[in-house]
Backbone bond lengths (Angstrom), bond angles and torsions (degrees), N, CA, C in turn:
res aa  C-N    CA-C-N  psi(-1)  N-CA   C-N-CA  omega(-1)  CA-C   N-CA-C  phi
1 M - - - 0.880 - - 1.181 53.26 -
2 Q 7.159 170.48 -164.59 1.591 34.75 -97.58 1.421 101.41 136.38
3 G 0.892 150.12 -8.39 1.429 119.38 -164.85 1.502 105.49 39.70
4 V 1.249 116.16 -125.81 1.457 119.75 -176.59 1.513 111.67 -84.61
5 R 1.341 118.47 -48.89 1.462 118.85 -169.86 1.516 112.13 -70.23
6 A 1.322 118.76 -43.01 1.459 119.12 -174.54 1.496 112.20 -64.82
7 A 1.294 118.25 -15.57 1.452 119.97 179.74 1.507 113.18 -87.07
8 R 1.315 118.17 -6.97 1.463 120.16 -175.44 1.511 110.86 -69.21
9 P 1.345 118.67 128.03 1.451 121.01 -177.94 1.509 112.02 -82.51
10 R 1.280 118.82 80.54 1.461 121.61 -179.40 1.508 108.52 -150.62
11 G 1.302 116.57 169.23 1.452 120.15 175.26 1.514 109.23 -63.67
12 T 1.319 116.73 153.20 1.446 119.65 -178.14 1.510 110.59 -96.85
13 R 1.332 115.25 163.51 1.444 118.11 -179.05 1.512 110.31 -152.60
14 R 1.303 115.26 158.31 1.450 121.95 171.48 1.512 106.15 -134.28
15 A 1.310 116.66 136.37 1.457 118.96 179.57 1.518 109.47 -56.36
16 P 1.334 119.00 141.26 1.450 121.93 -174.23 1.515 113.76 -55.87
17 D 1.334 118.92 -33.67 1.455 118.95 -175.65 1.517 112.48 -84.44
18 E 1.359 117.49 4.77 1.448 119.08 -179.68 1.518 112.03 -83.58
19 G 1.319 117.63 -27.64 1.447 119.54 -177.95 1.513 111.02 -72.74
20 T 1.332 114.74 159.36 1.453 119.30 -179.85 1.514 112.06 -96.97
21 G 1.345 117.03 -6.54 1.450 119.57 -178.83 1.509 110.20 -147.83
22 E 1.341 115.87 -170.87 1.446 120.28 -178.97 1.523 109.72 -93.80
23 I 1.324 114.83 155.33 1.452 120.11 177.30 1.525 108.52 -75.19
24 S 1.336 116.15 123.69 1.459 120.28 -174.29 1.523 113.57 -121.06
25 Y 1.326 117.79 -24.55 1.462 121.07 -175.47 1.526 110.55 -130.55
26 R 1.339 113.93 142.84 1.455 119.73 172.32 1.519 108.77 -123.37
27 V 1.336 115.54 131.33 1.457 121.97 176.46 1.516 108.00 -112.33
28 T 1.333 116.38 129.15 1.457 121.73 -178.28 1.517 109.78 -117.68
29 I 1.342 116.00 133.82 1.457 121.67 -179.44 1.528 108.71 -134.63
30 P 1.320 118.57 130.60 1.472 119.16 175.05 1.517 110.43 -68.08
31 C 1.323 115.62 148.75 1.456 119.79 179.83 1.513 109.35 -154.16
32 T 1.316 116.04 168.60 1.447 120.95 172.96 1.528 109.00 -83.67
33 R 1.311 116.44 168.14 1.462 119.81 176.97 1.528 110.52 -60.52
34 A 1.330 116.47 -42.75 1.466 119.55 -178.90 1.522 111.25 -62.11
35 Q 1.342 116.77 -39.99 1.467 119.64 178.35 1.523 111.08 -65.81
36 G 1.331 116.35 -41.67 1.457 119.49 -179.18 1.512 112.32 -65.56
37 E 1.333 116.31 -40.36 1.454 119.71 -176.44 1.524 112.64 -78.58
38 A 1.347 116.61 -11.95 1.458 119.75 -177.38 1.519 113.29 -95.25
39 I 1.330 117.66 4.57 1.460 119.95 -178.80 1.522 110.00 -62.07
40 G 1.333 116.30 131.79 1.465 121.09 177.19 1.512 110.84 -100.72
41 S 1.288 117.17 -153.68 1.462 121.43 -178.49 1.513 111.01 -72.45
42 A 1.322 117.83 128.77 1.455 121.49 179.19 1.521 111.36 -61.41
43 E 1.337 116.04 -34.29 1.446 119.09 179.29 1.530 110.51 -65.34
44 D 1.350 117.23 -33.05 1.449 121.09 177.75 1.522 111.17 -73.05
45 L 1.325 116.91 -32.63 1.453 121.04 -177.61 1.529 112.42 -77.99
46 F 1.315 116.66 -42.35 1.457 121.47 -173.53 1.525 109.99 -104.50
47 L 1.318 115.91 65.52 1.460 120.89 -173.32 1.528 111.93 -67.23
48 A 1.342 117.23 -27.92 1.456 120.14 -178.27 1.522 113.14 -88.90
49 S 1.335 117.31 -2.23 1.462 120.76 -177.15 1.522 110.95 -88.13
50 E 1.333 115.77 132.47 1.463 119.74 176.10 1.520 111.07 -69.11
51 A 1.328 116.73 -34.72 1.467 121.66 177.97 1.523 107.82 -129.66
52 P 1.339 117.75 87.75 1.467 120.25 -178.26 1.514 111.47 -57.81
53 P 1.318 117.34 146.03 1.466 119.94 -179.47 1.522 111.81 -71.72
54 V 1.316 115.04 158.39 1.458 121.57 167.98 1.521 106.76 -86.74
55 V 1.326 117.21 127.09 1.460 121.76 -171.89 1.516 110.20 -119.05
56 V 1.336 116.08 136.36 1.466 121.44 178.60 1.517 109.00 -143.71
57 A 1.323 116.09 140.36 1.458 121.62 175.21 1.517 109.14 -106.00
58 D 1.310 116.90 134.97 1.460 122.46 -178.14 1.524 110.40 -122.80
59 E 1.335 115.28 151.80 1.455 122.79 169.68 1.526 106.80 -107.80
60 P 1.347 118.77 92.76 1.462 120.61 -171.88 1.518 114.77 -70.59
61 D 1.332 118.07 -24.64 1.461 120.85 -175.67 1.520 108.74 -136.83
62 E 1.342 117.32 110.30 1.458 121.30 -177.43 1.525 112.40 -64.91
63 T 1.328 117.64 -19.97 1.463 120.14 179.00 1.524 111.66 -79.98
64 K 1.333 116.43 -9.43 1.465 121.70 176.54 1.527 108.14 -125.41
65 P 1.345 116.60 74.98 1.465 121.23 -168.67 1.514 114.99 -65.48
66 D 1.333 118.67 -15.27 1.467 118.76 179.36 1.523 112.56 -103.10
67 E 1.333 117.38 3.74 1.460 120.47 179.99 1.522 109.08 -106.63
68 W 1.326 116.01 93.77 1.451 123.41 -178.81 1.524 109.88 -107.37
69 V 1.312 116.09 172.94 1.468 121.25 172.75 1.529 108.99 -135.14
70 I 1.315 115.13 150.52 1.455 121.94 174.09 1.519 107.52 -108.30
71 H 1.338 117.21 129.89 1.459 122.88 173.81 1.524 108.58 -110.48
72 A 1.322 116.72 134.99 1.463 121.55 174.53 1.527 107.71 -124.85
73 Y 1.337 116.32 125.52 1.459 122.53 -177.15 1.529 109.21 -104.88
74 F 1.331 116.28 123.92 1.459 123.07 -175.73 1.521 111.38 -114.93
75 E 1.331 115.77 149.80 1.457 121.01 173.94 1.523 111.40 -77.75
76 A 1.343 116.65 -29.09 1.462 121.80 179.79 1.525 108.05 -134.52
77 E 1.313 116.54 169.69 1.452 120.04 -179.65 1.520 109.91 -57.69
78 P 1.333 117.97 127.56 1.463 120.16 -176.57 1.525 112.11 -64.02
79 T 1.313 115.10 145.55 1.456 120.78 178.86 1.522 109.96 -80.62
80 S 1.331 116.04 167.13 1.463 119.96 178.32 1.523 110.79 -62.99
81 E 1.353 116.57 -34.99 1.469 119.70 178.57 1.522 110.91 -65.79
82 E 1.333 116.90 -40.70 1.458 120.18 178.73 1.523 111.36 -66.14
83 L 1.333 116.58 -37.17 1.461 119.86 178.26 1.523 111.18 -66.88
84 I 1.328 116.18 -37.48 1.467 119.67 177.19 1.521 110.45 -62.84
85 E 1.341 115.91 -42.46 1.459 119.36 179.52 1.527 111.35 -66.00
86 L 1.325 116.52 -40.02 1.463 119.92 177.53 1.526 110.96 -64.77
87 R 1.324 116.65 -40.05 1.460 120.06 -179.84 1.527 110.49 -59.41
88 G 1.323 115.81 -34.23 1.458 119.49 179.43 1.517 114.08 -70.92
89 L 1.341 117.70 -15.86 1.461 121.09 179.65 1.520 112.33 -82.62
90 G 1.343 116.06 -24.96 1.458 119.74 -174.93 1.506 112.52 -117.26
91 S 1.329 116.06 -153.44 1.464 120.78 -176.81 1.532 110.59 -138.37
92 G 1.313 116.40 38.96 1.458 120.41 179.08 1.512 111.22 -166.42
93 E 1.317 115.54 -173.05 1.453 120.76 -179.22 1.529 110.85 -87.94
94 P 1.330 117.66 140.46 1.468 120.67 -179.89 1.524 112.11 -72.31
95 E 1.319 115.61 140.31 1.459 122.77 174.97 1.520 108.42 -110.70
96 I 1.325 116.88 121.26 1.463 121.62 -174.82 1.522 109.32 -98.48
97 E 1.328 115.94 131.27 1.468 122.27 -179.83 1.523 109.21 -127.76
98 H 1.333 116.30 127.43 1.461 120.25 174.20 1.518 108.34 -86.91
99 L 1.335 116.36 123.49 1.463 120.96 -178.46 1.520 109.26 -85.85
100 E 1.328 115.69 111.32 1.464 120.14 -177.87 1.526 110.72 -60.78
101 D 1.334 116.29 -43.82 1.456 120.86 175.62 1.517 106.81 -100.30
102 S 1.332 116.90 97.36 1.454 120.64 -172.00 1.519 112.99 -69.16
103 T 1.318 117.70 -11.95 1.455 118.93 178.85 1.528 111.90 -91.29
104 D 1.340 116.83 -1.89 1.451 120.13 -175.18 1.519 113.12 -89.99
105 W 1.349 118.01 3.47 1.460 120.26 -175.38 1.513 112.65 -65.09
106 I 1.339 118.43 -31.66 1.462 119.37 178.86 1.522 110.11 -65.80
107 T 1.333 116.61 -44.35 1.458 119.94 177.61 1.513 110.81 -60.46
108 K 1.343 115.94 -43.37 1.458 119.56 179.82 1.519 111.00 -61.17
109 S 1.317 116.18 -43.22 1.460 119.37 -177.82 1.528 111.24 -68.43
110 Q 1.318 117.14 -35.70 1.459 119.93 -177.86 1.515 112.59 -70.47
111 Q 1.324 116.79 -23.56 1.456 119.70 -177.63 1.519 111.96 -61.13
112 G 1.351 116.80 -28.23 1.453 120.01 -179.49 1.513 113.56 -89.33
113 L 1.316 117.83 -1.60 1.464 120.72 -176.43 1.530 109.87 -104.99
114 Q 1.301 115.70 91.00 1.459 120.59 179.48 1.526 110.07 -78.66
115 P 1.332 118.01 151.51 1.460 120.19 177.44 1.524 110.92 -61.64
116 I 1.327 115.57 156.30 1.453 119.50 173.83 1.524 108.92 -122.05
117 R 1.313 115.47 151.58 1.462 123.13 175.18 1.524 106.73 -117.61
118 A 1.310 117.27 118.78 1.461 122.13 -179.75 1.518 108.01 -136.00
119 G 1.313 116.65 111.53 1.450 119.99 -174.38 1.517 109.46 60.28
120 R 1.326 116.75 -129.18 1.465 120.49 179.00 1.522 112.04 -88.22
121 F 1.334 117.33 3.07 1.462 121.05 -172.68 1.527 112.57 -98.65
122 F 1.322 114.41 146.92 1.464 122.82 175.81 1.526 106.52 -132.64
123 V 1.332 116.17 117.64 1.465 122.08 -176.86 1.521 108.58 -113.61
124 H 1.324 116.89 130.36 1.463 119.76 -173.37 1.525 110.49 -148.29
125 T 1.325 115.61 161.89 1.457 122.12 170.82 1.531 108.29 -87.36
126 P 1.337 118.06 169.08 1.471 119.54 178.80 1.524 113.70 -56.21
127 M 1.330 116.92 -29.53 1.463 120.20 -179.31 1.519 112.35 -61.96
128 H 1.341 116.91 -25.40 1.461 120.82 -175.03 1.528 111.95 -109.11
129 Y 1.312 116.70 22.71 1.462 119.62 179.29 1.535 111.31 -57.71
130 V 1.321 116.33 -40.28 1.468 120.24 -177.07 1.521 111.87 -68.97
131 D 1.334 117.79 -13.07 1.460 120.83 -178.77 1.527 112.19 -89.84
132 R 1.320 117.83 1.29 1.464 120.79 -177.21 1.529 110.65 -61.24
133 P 1.335 118.11 122.85 1.472 119.76 176.73 1.524 110.10 -69.77
134 A 1.289 115.20 158.09 1.465 120.02 -179.59 1.521 112.31 -79.87
135 D 1.329 116.66 -18.28 1.464 120.00 -173.38 1.526 113.07 -107.63
136 T 1.347 118.04 21.03 1.456 120.66 -178.42 1.523 111.00 -122.65
137 V 1.337 114.99 162.40 1.461 121.78 169.65 1.521 105.84 -89.68
138 N 1.327 116.37 115.26 1.460 120.98 -168.93 1.521 112.00 -104.63
139 F 1.333 115.31 138.60 1.455 121.75 175.80 1.524 109.41 -130.85
140 E 1.309 115.63 131.86 1.462 121.72 177.61 1.528 109.20 -102.32
141 I 1.329 116.18 122.85 1.457 122.31 177.55 1.519 107.61 -123.04
142 D 1.322 116.74 117.16 1.459 121.90 -177.16 1.518 109.75 -72.61
143 A 1.338 116.29 123.17 1.460 119.91 -179.97 1.512 111.68 -62.93
144 G 1.328 117.98 -23.12 1.446 120.16 177.02 1.507 112.58 -67.44
145 L 1.338 116.59 -19.11 1.467 120.93 179.55 1.514 112.04 -104.97
146 A 1.304 118.74 -28.43 1.457 120.08 -172.21 1.519 110.61 -149.64
147 F 1.291 116.44 82.75 1.453 120.36 -179.34 1.516 110.83 -61.89
148 G 1.314 115.47 133.89 1.448 120.27 173.25 1.510 114.08 84.30
149 T 1.316 119.53 -4.55 1.448 120.36 -177.72 1.524 110.56 -60.73
150 G 1.327 115.97 131.83 1.454 120.76 179.88 1.508 113.20 81.70
151 Q 1.337 118.68 -17.01 1.450 120.51 -179.31 1.512 110.85 -85.12
152 H 1.310 116.71 -29.77 1.446 119.10 -176.77 1.518 110.60 -70.15
153 A 1.317 115.07 140.16 1.465 120.02 -175.68 1.513 112.21 -59.75
154 T 1.337 117.98 -29.51 1.461 118.94 -179.25 1.522 111.39 -69.81
155 T 1.333 117.02 -37.06 1.462 119.70 177.43 1.519 110.11 -65.59
156 A 1.327 116.55 -47.37 1.464 120.10 177.89 1.519 110.70 -60.67
157 G 1.343 116.47 -39.50 1.453 120.07 179.06 1.512 112.37 -63.46
158 C 1.340 116.65 -40.05 1.466 120.20 177.36 1.528 111.02 -64.87
159 L 1.325 116.61 -42.21 1.466 119.45 177.78 1.524 110.69 -61.06
160 D 1.330 116.60 -41.95 1.464 120.39 176.97 1.525 110.90 -61.89
161 A 1.340 116.08 -43.06 1.469 119.80 -178.57 1.523 111.14 -63.81
162 L 1.325 117.11 -42.73 1.457 120.46 177.97 1.528 110.88 -63.08
163 D 1.315 116.12 -41.94 1.461 120.36 179.06 1.520 111.20 -62.37
164 R 1.329 117.04 -42.22 1.466 120.46 179.52 1.528 111.21 -63.89
165 L 1.327 116.39 -38.72 1.462 119.48 177.76 1.529 110.61 -60.72
166 A 1.334 115.59 -43.97 1.466 119.26 179.80 1.522 111.26 -64.95
167 V 1.331 116.80 -41.99 1.463 120.98 179.67 1.532 110.71 -62.21
168 S 1.336 115.83 -35.39 1.465 120.04 -178.99 1.520 112.77 -73.94
169 G 1.325 116.90 -8.01 1.453 120.70 179.10 1.508 114.70 97.72
170 A 1.330 117.55 4.64 1.462 120.72 179.11 1.520 110.17 -64.13
171 A 1.321 115.44 143.34 1.468 120.86 178.53 1.511 108.92 -131.12
172 F 1.312 116.00 137.17 1.461 120.99 -178.36 1.524 109.64 -131.13
173 A 1.327 114.69 143.83 1.470 120.23 -177.57 1.515 113.12 -118.11
174 N 1.339 117.65 -13.76 1.464 121.06 -176.16 1.523 108.39 -144.25
175 I 1.332 117.12 106.75 1.466 123.14 -167.63 1.526 110.04 -121.30
176 A 1.346 115.92 142.80 1.467 121.94 174.27 1.521 109.44 -130.58
177 D 1.326 116.48 134.24 1.462 123.84 174.73 1.525 106.44 -114.86
178 I 1.325 116.88 106.44 1.462 122.58 -173.43 1.531 109.66 -97.01
179 G 1.331 117.18 125.86 1.458 121.02 -174.74 1.514 110.09 75.02
180 T 1.320 116.37 49.75 1.464 121.69 -167.09 1.521 114.30 -67.56
181 G 1.327 118.91 -31.29 1.462 120.68 179.02 1.516 113.10 73.87
182 T 1.316 117.46 -78.89 1.466 122.21 -178.53 1.520 113.12 -118.47
183 G 1.320 117.31 -2.36 1.454 120.76 -178.44 1.510 114.25 87.80
184 L 1.329 118.57 -3.80 1.455 121.97 -170.32 1.525 113.31 -58.03
185 L 1.327 117.18 -47.00 1.468 118.93 -176.84 1.522 111.25 -68.12
186 A 1.314 116.60 -34.08 1.466 119.30 175.20 1.529 110.48 -66.05
187 F 1.334 116.85 -40.47 1.468 120.18 176.96 1.536 109.78 -58.40
188 A 1.336 115.61 -45.12 1.460 120.17 -177.91 1.528 110.51 -63.63
189 A 1.333 116.66 -41.95 1.460 120.05 -179.71 1.522 111.03 -62.48
190 L 1.318 117.38 -41.48 1.465 120.35 178.81 1.525 111.69 -68.94
191 A 1.327 116.90 -31.29 1.467 119.38 176.54 1.523 110.46 -66.23
192 L 1.335 117.00 -34.14 1.458 121.09 -179.23 1.527 112.12 -81.19
193 W 1.334 116.19 -36.31 1.459 121.06 -178.12 1.533 108.27 -128.24
194 P 1.314 117.50 75.46 1.471 122.92 -169.32 1.527 114.61 -66.63
195 E 1.312 118.92 -13.33 1.462 120.61 178.87 1.523 112.16 -96.02
196 A 1.325 116.84 0.54 1.461 120.67 -175.84 1.528 111.68 -77.61
197 R 1.320 114.82 156.63 1.458 121.46 166.84 1.520 106.60 -89.05
198 C 1.317 117.87 135.78 1.467 120.78 -174.45 1.517 109.99 -139.10
199 I 1.330 116.27 134.77 1.451 122.15 175.46 1.521 108.40 -125.86
200 A 1.330 116.89 136.90 1.461 122.86 176.86 1.512 108.36 -123.45
201 T 1.323 116.96 130.83 1.465 121.33 -177.50 1.520 110.86 -129.22
202 D 1.314 114.87 159.54 1.455 121.60 175.65 1.519 107.79 -155.10
203 I 1.304 116.61 149.54 1.458 121.00 178.65 1.528 111.60 -71.52
204 D 1.329 116.67 -20.73 1.465 122.93 -176.46 1.525 110.60 -98.10
205 P 1.335 118.82 117.66 1.469 119.87 177.82 1.520 113.22 -58.41
206 V 1.336 117.46 -32.82 1.460 120.25 179.08 1.528 110.48 -62.92
207 A 1.330 116.32 -38.52 1.461 119.67 178.44 1.527 110.97 -61.80
208 I 1.315 116.72 -37.06 1.459 119.71 178.76 1.527 110.46 -69.21
209 D 1.329 117.34 -38.66 1.468 119.92 174.94 1.521 110.89 -61.92
210 V 1.343 116.24 -42.53 1.462 121.18 178.08 1.527 110.23 -62.48
211 S 1.326 116.72 -43.50 1.465 120.68 179.69 1.521 111.13 -62.28
212 R 1.326 116.36 -39.09 1.467 119.96 179.77 1.531 110.37 -64.93
213 E 1.328 116.95 -42.10 1.462 119.99 178.58 1.525 110.92 -67.20
214 N 1.348 116.60 -41.14 1.460 119.63 177.73 1.530 111.36 -63.82
215 A 1.324 116.66 -35.57 1.465 119.97 177.48 1.526 110.25 -61.68
216 A 1.329 116.07 -42.99 1.466 119.75 179.09 1.528 111.03 -63.98
217 I 1.333 116.91 -41.55 1.460 121.12 179.97 1.526 111.02 -60.99
218 N 1.325 115.74 -37.60 1.467 120.31 -173.38 1.523 113.94 -100.14
219 G 1.331 116.72 9.67 1.446 119.88 175.56 1.516 114.51 70.52
220 V 1.338 116.70 25.59 1.463 121.07 177.90 1.530 108.02 -89.97
221 K 1.309 117.49 121.65 1.456 121.45 -179.00 1.523 110.17 -74.13
222 T 1.328 116.34 137.59 1.456 120.91 176.28 1.526 109.40 -106.67
223 G 1.318 115.41 145.23 1.450 120.04 -179.85 1.511 111.45 155.20
224 H 1.315 116.75 -168.99 1.461 122.96 -174.57 1.524 113.15 -98.23
225 N 1.306 118.34 -10.41 1.457 121.39 -170.51 1.529 112.45 -86.94
226 P 1.326 117.71 163.09 1.465 120.37 173.37 1.533 110.81 -54.70
227 G 1.323 115.51 138.50 1.452 120.17 -177.93 1.509 114.28 83.93
228 E 1.328 116.85 0.21 1.461 122.18 179.72 1.526 110.35 -117.39
229 L 1.325 115.35 156.54 1.463 121.51 -177.80 1.520 110.11 -104.96
230 L 1.321 115.88 123.29 1.460 122.30 174.67 1.518 108.30 -96.14
231 L 1.319 117.05 127.26 1.462 122.38 -178.58 1.523 109.78 -111.01
232 A 1.337 117.04 138.72 1.457 120.26 -177.70 1.519 110.20 -154.45
233 V 1.328 116.03 148.19 1.459 122.25 172.62 1.524 107.85 -83.25
234 A 1.326 116.97 129.11 1.462 120.50 -179.16 1.523 109.68 -157.23
235 D 1.315 116.04 145.70 1.464 122.83 173.86 1.519 107.01 -98.03
236 G 1.317 116.81 103.91 1.453 120.17 -176.13 1.522 110.51 64.40
237 M 1.332 116.32 -127.91 1.462 120.97 179.67 1.526 111.46 -98.73
238 D 1.323 116.50 8.86 1.465 120.99 -176.52 1.523 110.07 -83.10
239 S 1.320 115.99 82.67 1.452 121.61 179.89 1.522 109.42 -157.90
240 P 1.325 118.53 133.15 1.467 119.65 176.52 1.523 111.88 -62.76
241 M 1.340 117.48 -29.65 1.466 119.75 178.11 1.523 111.12 -67.82
242 L 1.340 116.54 -40.81 1.460 119.57 177.14 1.527 110.32 -66.73
243 A 1.326 115.73 -41.63 1.465 119.29 179.61 1.521 110.82 -61.77
244 A 1.321 116.62 -38.55 1.465 120.43 -179.25 1.521 111.51 -70.10
245 R 1.343 117.41 -31.30 1.468 120.85 -177.71 1.531 112.89 -84.08
246 A 1.347 117.11 -27.32 1.457 120.65 -176.21 1.536 110.62 -63.60
247 P 1.346 117.93 155.67 1.469 126.81 3.73 1.530 112.20 -85.09
248 F 1.330 115.98 152.25 1.460 122.82 -177.19 1.524 110.49 -100.56
249 D 1.314 115.80 144.03 1.462 118.12 174.15 1.526 112.01 -94.24
250 L 1.344 117.57 -9.22 1.463 122.08 171.22 1.516 108.51 -144.39
251 L 1.329 115.33 124.11 1.462 121.53 178.73 1.522 107.86 -126.37
252 I 1.340 116.56 127.03 1.464 123.06 -177.44 1.526 108.25 -117.75
253 A 1.327 117.14 134.43 1.472 120.39 176.85 1.521 109.02 -144.89
254 N 1.332 116.65 111.79 1.464 122.82 177.51 1.524 107.55 -106.96
255 I 1.332 115.16 80.25 1.462 121.94 179.97 1.530 107.52 -132.70
256 L 1.327 118.83 -160.00 1.464 119.46 -177.71 1.523 111.92 -98.63
257 A 1.340 114.61 169.87 1.460 120.82 -174.16 1.524 112.65 -58.93
258 G 1.328 117.69 -45.37 1.459 120.47 -177.84 1.517 113.10 -56.53
259 P 1.343 118.12 -56.52 1.463 119.46 177.03 1.526 113.64 -60.42
260 L 1.323 117.22 -36.10 1.465 119.44 178.92 1.530 110.99 -61.76
261 I 1.321 116.40 -42.22 1.464 120.34 179.09 1.526 110.24 -66.52
262 E 1.336 116.76 -42.94 1.464 120.57 179.68 1.523 112.11 -63.18
263 L 1.316 116.44 -32.92 1.459 120.96 -176.59 1.522 113.56 -87.25
264 A 1.323 118.07 -2.50 1.465 120.77 -176.17 1.530 113.07 -53.42
265 P 1.330 120.07 -47.80 1.475 118.71 -178.64 1.532 113.25 -62.59
266 T 1.347 116.96 -42.97 1.466 118.89 -178.21 1.525 111.41 -74.38
267 F 1.324 117.86 -33.41 1.458 120.20 174.60 1.524 109.77 -62.54
268 A 1.340 116.37 -46.39 1.459 120.32 -177.64 1.528 110.82 -61.58
269 K 1.332 117.20 -41.19 1.461 121.16 179.57 1.529 111.86 -67.64
270 S 1.336 116.66 -23.86 1.465 120.84 -176.88 1.512 112.92 -89.70
271 L 1.330 117.77 -3.17 1.461 121.34 -178.43 1.526 110.62 -91.62
272 A 1.310 115.79 139.78 1.451 121.21 173.00 1.527 109.32 -73.87
273 S 1.313 117.15 161.96 1.458 121.07 175.86 1.525 109.27 -58.04
274 G 1.327 116.23 126.92 1.455 120.99 -177.77 1.516 113.94 80.79
275 G 1.344 116.99 4.47 1.461 120.90 -178.08 1.520 112.83 -69.88
276 T 1.325 115.70 155.79 1.467 123.15 -177.85 1.517 110.33 -109.89
277 V 1.339 116.51 140.84 1.460 121.50 174.14 1.526 108.34 -123.90
278 I 1.337 115.38 132.39 1.464 123.52 177.50 1.521 107.47 -111.67
279 L 1.338 116.72 120.94 1.460 122.02 -175.78 1.527 110.02 -120.32
280 A 1.331 116.35 133.72 1.462 120.35 -179.33 1.519 109.93 -149.00
281 G 1.344 114.82 173.05 1.444 120.93 -177.42 1.510 112.20 99.23
282 L 1.321 116.88 10.79 1.457 122.34 -177.25 1.517 110.43 -114.49
283 L 1.316 116.16 153.11 1.457 121.65 176.16 1.522 110.17 -79.81
284 D 1.332 116.01 161.75 1.461 119.36 179.69 1.522 111.77 -61.13
285 T 1.331 117.01 -29.54 1.464 120.60 179.26 1.527 112.44 -74.73
286 Q 1.336 117.28 -9.79 1.456 121.41 -178.86 1.519 113.07 -106.42
287 A 1.321 117.06 -6.92 1.467 120.78 -173.32 1.521 112.08 -61.85
288 D 1.343 117.25 -42.26 1.458 119.94 -178.47 1.525 111.25 -61.71
289 A 1.335 116.95 -42.96 1.467 120.47 -178.06 1.522 111.09 -66.99
290 V 1.335 116.43 -39.98 1.460 119.75 178.85 1.525 110.06 -65.45
291 A 1.322 116.58 -47.51 1.463 120.09 179.63 1.522 110.86 -60.15
292 A 1.346 117.06 -41.34 1.460 121.00 -178.56 1.526 111.48 -62.03
293 A 1.346 116.63 -36.56 1.466 119.78 179.72 1.524 111.02 -62.38
294 Y 1.319 117.31 -35.57 1.461 121.22 -179.40 1.526 111.72 -83.26
295 Q 1.318 116.09 -33.61 1.465 118.96 174.85 1.522 110.13 -63.99
296 A 1.336 116.72 -33.63 1.464 120.62 177.31 1.521 111.69 -64.86
297 Q 1.336 116.32 -20.51 1.468 121.48 176.76 1.526 111.85 -92.08
298 G 1.330 115.97 5.56 1.458 120.16 177.12 1.505 115.32 96.12
299 L 1.340 118.52 3.21 1.456 120.20 179.98 1.525 111.19 -81.01
300 Q 1.312 116.06 152.30 1.457 122.21 179.28 1.519 110.22 -98.75
301 L 1.326 115.96 130.19 1.461 120.50 178.26 1.523 109.77 -75.15
302 I 1.319 116.91 123.05 1.463 122.62 178.35 1.519 110.88 -99.58
303 D 1.323 116.89 -42.59 1.470 120.91 -177.04 1.521 108.54 -151.20
304 L 1.334 115.97 124.24 1.467 120.69 178.75 1.520 111.80 -85.26
305 G 1.312 117.87 -3.11 1.454 121.20 179.36 1.515 112.08 79.31
306 H 1.329 115.25 -177.20 1.455 120.53 -178.34 1.520 109.14 -153.85
307 G 1.314 115.75 167.61 1.457 120.70 178.47 1.514 112.35 79.82
308 E 1.330 115.43 -176.10 1.467 121.33 -176.79 1.516 112.25 -67.31
309 W 1.350 117.35 -33.16 1.451 122.09 -179.08 1.535 109.13 -122.22
310 P 1.338 117.64 78.75 1.457 120.41 -174.95 1.524 112.89 -70.98
311 V 1.317 115.13 156.47 1.466 122.65 173.07 1.519 107.22 -112.69
312 V 1.319 116.85 119.10 1.463 122.50 -174.95 1.519 109.74 -95.55
313 E 1.317 116.68 133.12 1.463 122.03 177.28 1.515 110.13 -118.99
314 L 1.317 116.94 129.38 1.447 122.35 177.03 1.515 110.20 -131.58
315 K 1.319 116.16 163.84 1.459 120.58 -176.51 1.529 109.64 -134.35
316 A 1.321 116.23 137.16 1.458 121.11 177.63 1.515 110.40 -76.13
317 P 1.330 117.90 150.12 1.471 119.72 179.26 1.510 112.02 -67.41
């Protein structure tokens, strides 16, 4: 979730073919829900590591919603410096486990990622393919590529918000998903408005590669035409592809409060008259400040959201 991507409150990931070796060690640290959901890019955290770990936060027991754990997967035995950095992410002592079958780490990580149901959408890992309901729009996101995707409350909240817009009769023809991560929200938007033109961007080239692979898995066509998804690397709205596509009648951004506030002027300029913006990745204590930044640009507040991780909806005049 950085520019845009590093601010996203979700588990971090690295494409499997990026590492130089096999995953051999897992380090587990207890943490609070807030600590787990605030994990940023592992590459940003472990700057001194030659092979940064793959990091994922899990909620092992739904009856204890504030008792989470952080897992870090290493190619080699973690150093004392790496353990110190991991200890700072959680609220307990790290437990180191040597994985006898070093190729089994993806399965282990997926076990903690339960499917989510948000509006008409059902998001799952390959392990839960057989659990797909018959009456939902289903998306498969491989935990080996995108830890935590769909599990974070902001992602589910965005899916709910998009679903509500469709139920209300809203129609969109030109959509942008800024800081897309895995492409999921763009996939959902195209499922709801299949004739729309849609572009998804991220500051991280790896995220765009992941989105392209996820698009193939889920049968989402990529390209420039209506009903197809255009993928591009971009820092915020700084992209010739975004400039060429603007103005947008729907703009989605699931990042953090700071970047959302900074991007308010360029987001507002990129919206068509009457266009809608969906903002997420912010805490409930930050919703007023984020909304105010967009209201200062002339946008009308439609919904301030609710819960710990609200989704803010605004509309251009």
